[in-house]
C-alpha positions in Angstrom: -1.7 -16.7 -27.0 -0.1 -15.9 -23.6 3.4 -16.0 -22.3 4.0 -16.3 -18.5 7.2 -15.6 -16.6 8.2 -18.3 -14.2 11.1 -19.3 -12.0 11.4 -22.0 -9.4 14.1 -22.1 -6.7 15.3 -24.9 -4.5 17.2 -24.2 -1.3 19.2 -26.8 0.6 18.8 -25.9 4.3 21.9 -27.7 5.5 24.3 -26.0 3.1 22.5 -22.8 2.0 22.9 -23.8 -1.6 20.3 -22.3 -3.9 19.4 -23.7 -7.4 17.0 -22.1 -9.8 15.0 -23.5 -12.7 16.5 -21.0 -15.1 20.0 -19.6 -14.7 20.0 -16.6 -12.3 23.0 -14.8 -11.0 23.4 -12.7 -7.9 25.2 -10.0 -9.9 21.9 -8.6 -11.1 19.7 -5.9 -9.5 16.6 -7.9 -10.3 15.8 -11.6 -9.8 12.4 -11.4 -11.5 13.8 -10.2 -14.8 15.9 -13.5 -14.9 12.8 -15.7 -15.0 12.1 -18.3 -17.7 8.9 -18.3 -19.7 6.0 -20.6 -20.3 5.0 -20.2 -24.0 2.0 -21.2 -26.1 -0.7 -20.8 -23.4 -4.0 -20.5 -25.2 -7.8 -20.7 -24.6 -7.5 -19.7 -20.9 -11.0 -18.9 -19.6 -11.6 -18.2 -15.9 -15.4 -17.5 -16.2 -17.2 -15.2 -13.8 -15.3 -14.1 -10.7 -17.7 -12.7 -8.2 -17.6 -12.9 -4.4 -20.4 -11.6 -2.2 -20.0 -11.4 1.5 -23.0 -10.1 3.5 -22.4 -9.1 7.1 -24.9 -8.6 10.0 -23.8 -7.5 13.4 -25.9 -6.8 16.5 -25.3 -5.9 20.1 -27.3 -6.0 23.3 -26.3 -4.2 26.5 -27.6 -5.8 29.8 -28.0 -4.4 33.3 -29.2 -6.0 36.5 -32.7 -4.8 37.5 -34.0 -6.3 40.7 -33.9 -10.0 40.4 -33.5 -10.1 36.7 -31.5 -8.5 33.8 -32.9 -6.1 31.3 -31.4 -5.7 27.9 -31.3 -2.7 25.6 -30.9 -4.3 22.1 -29.8 -2.0 19.3 -30.9 -2.3 15.8 -28.7 -4.7 13.8 -26.1 -3.2 11.5 -26.0 -4.4 7.9 -22.9 -4.4 5.7 -21.2 -6.4 3.1 -18.3 -6.8 0.6 -18.2 -7.5 -3.1 -15.3 -8.6 -5.3 -15.8 -8.7 -9.1 -13.2 -9.6 -11.7 -14.1 -6.9 -14.3 -11.4 -8.3 -16.7 -8.7 -11.0 -16.4 -6.4 -8.2 -15.2 -8.7 -5.8 -13.3 -10.6 -6.4 -10.0 -13.2 -4.2 -8.4 -13.8 -4.4 -4.7 -16.5 -2.6 -2.7 -17.5 -2.6 0.9 -20.3 -0.9 3.0 -20.1 -0.8 6.8 -17.4 -3.5 6.9 -16.9 -5.7 10.0 -13.3 -6.0 11.1 -14.0 -7.7 14.4 -12.1 -10.9 13.4 -8.9 -9.1 12.4 -5.8 -10.1 14.4 -4.8 -7.5 17.1 -1.7 -5.5 16.6 1.5 -6.6 18.4 2.7 -4.3 21.1 5.5 -1.8 20.3 7.7 0.3 22.4 8.3 4.0 21.7 12.0 4.8 21.9 11.9 8.1 20.1 8.8 10.2 20.9 9.5 12.3 17.7 8.9 9.2 15.5 5.5 7.6 14.9 5.0 3.8 15.3 4.1 1.8 12.1 1.5 -0.9 12.3 1.0 -3.1 9.3 -2.4 -3.3 7.5 -4.3 -6.5 8.4 -7.9 -5.8 7.3 -8.9 -8.1 4.4 -10.5 -5.4 2.2 -7.4 -3.3 2.1 -5.0 -6.3 1.8 -6.4 -7.4 -1.6 -4.1 -5.8 -4.2 -2.1 -4.0 -1.5 1.2 -4.5 -3.4 0.0 -2.1 -6.1 -0.4 0.7 -3.6 3.2 0.5 -2.4 5.3 3.7 -2.8 8.6 5.0 -1.6 8.3 6.6 1.8 4.9 5.1 2.5 2.9 7.9 0.9 -0.1 5.5 0.9 -1.0 4.0 4.2 -4.6 2.6 4.3 -4.8 2.4 8.0 -5.3 6.2 8.0 -8.9 5.1 6.9 -9.8 4.1 10.5 -13.5 3.2 10.3 -14.7 3.3 6.7 -18.5 3.7 6.1 -18.1 2.8 2.5 -15.1 2.2 0.1 -14.5 1.1 -3.4 -11.2 -0.1 -5.0 -10.0 -0.9 -8.5 -6.7 -2.8 -8.9 -5.0 -4.5 -11.7 -3.4 -3.8 -15.1 -4.6 -2.0 -18.2 -2.7 -1.0 -21.3 0.6 -2.1 -19.8 0.1 0.1 -16.7 -0.5 -1.1 -13.1 -3.5 0.7 -11.7 -4.6 1.1 -8.1 -7.5 3.4 -7.2 -9.2 3.7 -3.8 -12.0 5.9 -2.7 -13.4 5.8 0.9 -15.6 7.7 3.3 -14.6 7.5 6.9 -16.8 7.6 10.0 -17.6 11.1 11.5 -15.9 10.1 14.7 -12.5 10.4 12.8 -13.4 14.0 11.7 -11.9 17.0 13.5 -15.4 18.6 13.7 -17.1 15.2 14.5 -19.7 16.3 11.9 -18.2 15.5 8.5 -17.2 12.3 6.8 -13.5 12.5 5.9 -13.2 11.5 2.2 -10.1 9.7 0.9 -9.1 9.5 -2.8 -6.0 7.5 -3.6 -4.4 6.9 -7.1 -1.3 4.9 -7.8 0.0 4.3 -11.4 3.1 2.3 -12.4 4.5 1.5 -15.8 7.3 -0.9 -16.6 10.1 0.3 -19.0 12.9 -1.8 -20.5 14.1 -4.6 -18.3 13.4 -4.0 -14.6 13.0 -0.2 -14.9 9.7 1.4 -13.8 8.2 4.8 -13.4 5.3 5.6 -11.1 2.9 8.4 -10.0 0.9 8.7 -6.8 -1.8 11.1 -5.8 -3.7 11.2 -2.5 -6.1 13.5 -0.8 -8.1 13.6 2.4 -10.9 16.1 2.6 -12.4 16.8 6.1 -14.9 19.6 5.8 -13.0 22.8 5.0 -9.7 21.2 5.8 -7.8 19.1 3.2 -4.5 17.4 2.5 -3.3 16.6 -1.0 0.0 14.8 -2.0 1.4 14.5 -5.6 4.6 12.6 -6.2 6.5 10.9 -9.0 9.0 8.1 -8.6 11.2 5.9 -10.8 13.5 2.9 -10.6 16.1 2.8 -13.5 18.3 -0.2 -14.0 21.5 -0.1 -16.0 24.5 -2.4 -16.6 22.5 -5.2 -14.9 23.9 -4.6 -11.5 23.1 -0.9 -11.0 19.8 0.8 -10.3 18.8 4.3 -9.3 15.6 5.0 -7.4 14.2 8.5 -7.4 11.2 10.3 -5.9 10.0 13.9 -5.8 6.7 15.2 -4.5 4.9 17.9 -2.7 2.0 18.2 -0.3 -0.7 20.9 -0.1 -2.3 21.2 3.3 -5.2 23.5 4.2 -6.1 24.0 7.9 -8.3 26.7 9.3 -8.1 28.6 6.0 -4.3 28.5 5.8 -2.6 26.6 3.0 0.9 25.2 3.2 3.1 23.6 0.5 6.1 21.4 1.4 8.4 19.0 -0.6 9.7 15.5 -0.2 12.5 13.9 -2.2 14.6 10.7 -2.2 17.6 9.4 -4.2 19.0 5.9 -3.9 21.9 4.2 -5.8 22.3 0.4 -5.6 25.0 -1.9 -6.8 24.3 -5.6 -6.5 27.6 -7.2 -7.5 28.4 -10.8 -6.8 31.3 -9.9 -4.5 30.9 -6.2 -3.8 27.7 -4.2 -3.3 26.7 -0.8 -2.1 23.7 1.3 -1.3 23.8 5.1 -1.1 20.5 6.7 0.0 19.4 10.2 0.8 15.9 11.3 1.8 14.6 14.8 2.6 11.3 15.5 4.2 10.2 19.1 4.9 9.0 20.0 8.4 5.6 21.1 6.9 5.2 18.0 4.7 2.0 16.1 5.5 0.6 12.9 4.1 -2.8 12.4 5.7 -3.3 9.3 3.5 0.2 8.0 4.2 2.7 7.3 6.9 5.6 9.7 7.6 7.4 8.6 10.7 9.1 11.9 11.2 9.3 15.1 9.2 11.8 17.9 9.2 14.8 15.7 8.6 17.4 14.9 5.9 18.8 11.4 6.2 21.8 9.9 4.4 23.0 6.3 4.6 26.1 4.9 2.9 26.3 1.1 3.0 29.0 -1.2 1.6 29.0 -5.0 1.7 31.5 -7.7 0.6 30.9 -11.4 0.0 
């Protein structure tokens, strides 16, 4: 027996009116928690879920030689992807020498502040599957740091009421500082729902490049109370070893939201130490404490 949450919304474009299948009010900090339910679902069988995607790529370089062209054809490269539904709630993905030649190119961006890094969204299919389970406050997980994976394996889904996202990858030697080692990435993201829309999470990442390494451990929580208030918290630390020197540095965040029907607010404060590093994540700029106070009326 299974019970599924479901809500359906209808929006009238001309007037902006929104209607929902089950009653939902704006004076709530979560829309999903106001869903209706489909009850009495039984005998659901999805069978075997297995996708195999072999890939072969080849290249030939040509140069004019006299009155004809000569070609230096390289050995074809073999690769492939596999996706297996281990259980109805867990999916295992694996890839070897993936081919991303058909991925859409990134849109151009302008650099206004040279102290802040530019963010480009992930577009590679292997990393997009289950990407929502890897999301963390402050982008502590950013899969584009894995630039040219030689091999990678990923497990995503839910078990024992906990959202699980695990990723391990070996990058190409061209991305290594020494150009001799394969940088190895290990990423773990766990989230567990509490009462209502409250949730707690844990994230651990590491990037090992020969004798150098970077590790990040952080916890976060989203706590809802009185239906219209929620608090989001995060605290973590990084451990970076470079040329035999190890540095520890913290990161923290606190956000208060009020989602009232006529009045709302958002107070946010984020602190990132100057020595904080997330080699498997994206930190636009370190060494700052940012505070934002926002009020809105409807």
